[in-house]
N, C-alpha and C positions, 0 to 999 in steps of 0.2 A: 801696485803696478809699477811705480817708480823704482821700487827695490828690485823687481825683476828686470826692468830696463837697465838699471845700474849693473846688475850682475852680467847681463848680456854684453853691454858695451865694455865693461872692465875685462871680461874674458876675451873678447875679440881684440881689444887693445893689448892685453898681455900676450896673446898669441902672436900678434904682429911684432911685439918686442922680442919674442923668442927668435923670430926670423932675423931680426937685426943683431942678435947676439951671436949668430953663426958667422964664423970668420969669412967663409966664401961668399955668403950673401951680403955681409956688411960691406965688403969691398965694392961690390957692384951697386949696392943701394945707397952708399954714402953720398951725401949732398944731393939727394934726389927728393922729389915730392913725397916719396914713401916715408921718409923720416919725419917730414913736416906733418903728414897726415897722422902718423902714429903718435907723435908728441901731442898734437892738438886733440886727437880722439881721447887720449888718456887725460889730458889736462882739462879741456873744456867739456868733454863728453862725460867721463866718469865722475870727476870731481863735482861738477855743477849738478849733475843728476842726483848725486848723493846729497847735496845741499837742499835741492828741491824736495827730495824724499823726506828729509828731516823737517823741513818747513811744513809740508802738508801733514806730517804725522803730529806735530806739536801745534798746529794752527789753532785748534779748539782750545788748548790749554793757554796759549798766549793771549788770544783775542776774545774768547768766550763766544765766538760766532761759528756757525757751520758754513764751510765753503761750498761752492757749487761743484758737485762731482762732474757735471758735464764739462764745465770750463777747465777743471783740472785734467780731465781726460783729453780734452782738445789741446791743452798745454803739453801734455805728454806726447801726443801724436805729432804735433808740429815741431816740438823741440827735437825729439829722437829722429823723426823723419828728416828734418833739416840737417842733423848731424850726418846721417847716412848719405843724403844726397850731396853733401859737401865733400865728404872724405872718401867715399868709395871711388869716385873718379881720380882723386889724388893718389890713392893706392895704385890704381891701374896705370896712371902716368908715371909713377915712380918705378913700377916694374918695367915700363917701356924705356926708362932711362932718362926721363926729362929732368934736368937739373933744377935746383930751386933758385938759382941766380940767373938773371936774364943774360948777362954777358957770357955765360957758359953754354948757351943753347947750341946744340949741334944743328947743322943745316937741314937735317931730316925733319925737324920740328918747325921750320920756318913757314911752310905751307905752300 
C-alpha cells in the first residue's frame, strides 16, 4: 500500500512540476506557495513514503519480528492524509497568487 501511495504522490508531484516547467505558468507561479507545495510534496511526500515502503518491506528481515498491519495502515492513512491536508491548500493559495514571503503580500490577502 505504501508503494501505491508513493506512485500516487510522485505522479501528482511530477504533474505539478510539469506545470512549473511551462513558461507562461512559471512566470505567474514563481515565488508563490505553489512552488513551495510542489517542492515539499516531492521531497517530504514522495521520498519519505519510499523510505517507509522499504522499511516496512524489510522489517521482518532486519528485526525478525512481524509488525502490526493495523498500525502500519494507520501510519499510511495519517501520513498521506496529512500530506494532502497540508499541501492541497498551498496549491490553491499558489494559484490564487499568494507569495511565499510575508513582505510581498498583496493587500487582497490582508483580510
